[in-house]
N, C-alpha and C positions, 0 to 999 in steps of 0.2 A: 329834680336836682341831680345832675349827672356826676358820676364818680369816674375817675380816670381809669383806663385799662391797667390792670395790675401786672407786674412782672410775674412770671411763672413761679410756682412752688413756694410762694410766700403768702401768708395771710396777715392782714393788718389787725392790730390789737386795739382794743378800746382805749381811748385817751383818758385815763383817770389814774389817780394815785390811791393806793390802799390806805386806809386810816392808819396814821402813825408811821407811814413809810417816809423816807427822805426823798426829796425831789431827785429825779434822774438827770436833771439839767433843764435848760430853758425849753419850754414847750412852744413850738413854732407852728403857726398856721400859715400855709403858703397857698395862695389862690393864683392860678396861672391863666394867661391869655390862651396859650397853646393848649390844644386838647390832648396831644400826645408828646410832642418834642420836648418841651420843658418838663412836664411831669415825669416822663420816662427818665430823663437826665437826672432829675433830683431824686427820684426813687432809687436809681442805680447808685448814686452817691451814698444814700442811706444804707443800702444792702451791702455794697462792697466794702464800705468803711465801717460796717457793723455799728452804725449809730443806733441809739435806743429807739425802737419803733414807737414807743408811747410818747416821744417828745416831738415828733415831726408828723404833721398832717398835711398832705398835698391834695389839692382839689382843683377841678375844672368845672365851672358851673354853667357850661353851655352859653357863655357870653364872651364876646371878643373886644368890645369897646372898652378902653381903659376905665372910664367912670363906672361902667357896669361891673367891672372886675372889683373895683374898690367897694361898690355897694354890696356885692356878693360877699366880700371879706367881712364887711361890717355885720351883715346878716348872720353869717356863720359864727362870728364871735358872740353875738347876742343869743342866738337860738341853738347853736350847736348843729350837729348833723346826725340824722338817723337814716338807717337803710334797712328795709325789711324788718322793722321793729327793733333794731339794735342800735344803740347809741355809739356811733363811731367817734363823735366829738361832743363832749358835754358843753353846755353854755358857759362861756367865759373861761374855759379851761385852757387858757392860752397866755403866754408871757410876751410873745412877739407876733404881731400880725403883719404878714408880708403880701404885697400885691405885685405880681410880675407881669409887665406889659411892654409892648413895643411902641415906638413913636410912629413909624410908618406914616400914614396919612390920616390918622385918627383925629377927628375934630375935638374929642373930649380928653385929649392927652393932658393938656395943662389943667383942665378942670379936675382930673384925677389926681394930679400932683398936689393941687391946692386942697382937695378934700382929705387926702392922707395927712397933710399937715394939720388940718382942722381936727381930725380924729385924734391925732397924736396930742394936740393941745388940750383936748377934753379930759385927758388923764383918767380915762375909764379904768376902773379896777377890775381885776380878774377874780376868779373864784378863791384865790388865796388872799385877797384884799390888797394885792400889789397893783401898781399902775402898769398897765400893758403899754408897750410901745408899738407904733404903727410905722412900717417901713416900706416905702415905694422902691421897687427895683425896676426902673425903666431901662430900655435899650434904644439907642438912636443910631442907626435906624431900626435894627432888629436883633433878635437873639443870636443870629449867626455871627454878628460882630464879636461876641464873646468867644465863640469857637475859633474865629480867625486870629484873635489875639494869642492863641496857643502856639501859633506857628509863624506869625509875622507882626511887625509893628503896623499900626494904623493911626495916622496922624491927621488925616483929612476926612471930610464928610464922605460917606459911602452909601450908595443906594442899596436897598435890600436885595435887589436882583444881582448886583455886582458882588455883594457880600456872599450870597449863596454860591455864585459861580466860583469865587476864590476859595471858599471852603471845600467845594467839590474837587478843585484842583489838588488839594492836599489830602482829602479824604474821599476818594472816588466813589465809594459806595454810600456816601451820606445822602439822605433824603429827609424831607420833612416827615416827622413821625418815626424816624429810625430809632431802633433800640441800640444799646451798647455804645452810645456816644461817649459816655464818660470813660468806659474802658479804653476806647481808642485815643482819647485825648489826655488821659490821666497823667502820663509822663511829662506833659508840657504844662500842667496846671500852675505850678509855682511861677513860671515866667509869664503866664497869662494874667495872674493876679498882680504881679509886679507891673506889667504894662498898663493894666487898667488903673492901678493906683497912680501911676505917672500921669495918665490922662487927666485924672481928677485933680491931682496936686499941682499940675502945671498952671491952673487958674484959667486956662483958655476954654476948658470944656465944662459945660454946665447942663444938667438935665433939663433946665427950664428953657434953654435956648433951642431954637429950631435947627440950628446948625450943629451937626455932630462932628466927630463920633463921640458917643458916650455909652457906657454900660455900667449898671450897678450889680452885675452878676458876681463880681469879685467880692462885694460886701456880703452877698447871700452865701456864697460858698465858704467864705471866711467865717461867717456866723455859724454855719453848720459844723465846721471842722475844728473850731477853736473855742474851748470852754471859757477862755479868758478874753474873748472878743469884747472890746469895750462897748458897753451899752449905757451911755450916760442918761441922766434924767432929762426930760423935756424942760426947756427949749433947746438944749444942746443938740446939734445934729449928729446923726449916726454916720461917722466918717471912717470907722475902722482904725487900724493901726498897721501901717506897712512894715513897721519894725518887727512884727510877729511872724512874718513870712518864714524866717529861718526856723522858728519853732515848728511851724507846720511842715516844712520840708523834712525835718528830722523825725517828727511824729508819724507822718503819713507816707513818707518816701515818695513825695511828689516833686 
């Protein structure tokens, strides 16, 4: 079971609450398709925004197919994660389970979306006796679409190679697996979230469709940065709330 490469000078803490202590916030398990790019990005958000370490657990399980990522997320929820005899994540010590994957040419893409819906509908309870939510964060065609939305509108389908090329035009030193992606794009995050919400709310873009563009990264970043991010009970979908972007702008200076 692979762990993501850690950003320097920081150590991860065990995901548990001391008896009698109040929750620090939603405990989020994130399993990524990317081995470095997405995990580095999400870890950097956690560190630079000083989000509670004990509430966010990011993992890459040496699998890349969307359905494999969902299965890995389910396994981590049920079994937790141990490394060198130390519990990094206790079984079911999670409030929200997130699977991050790209559309690309993956055959199991739609199967992964369907399975996440099924897991959400099972209403499995976490270690607090509360129902955990399961949230798929797909990108069509790829994660770079999210980065591209930081600097330009994207209204038509885009191939992953074109998305990468256009990102590199705006961020010349960007490469897959790069560090400090969030630092370089942070000032544009609010507009990226706005653009992604507009794609979703237009009604034309749907993660179930083969035709993009679509990204769910705005929901994940919103979930991480906003303690009031709306998380309704199943079967209501997790759609976020674009109206809270102004609050995030003021709180995080993005």
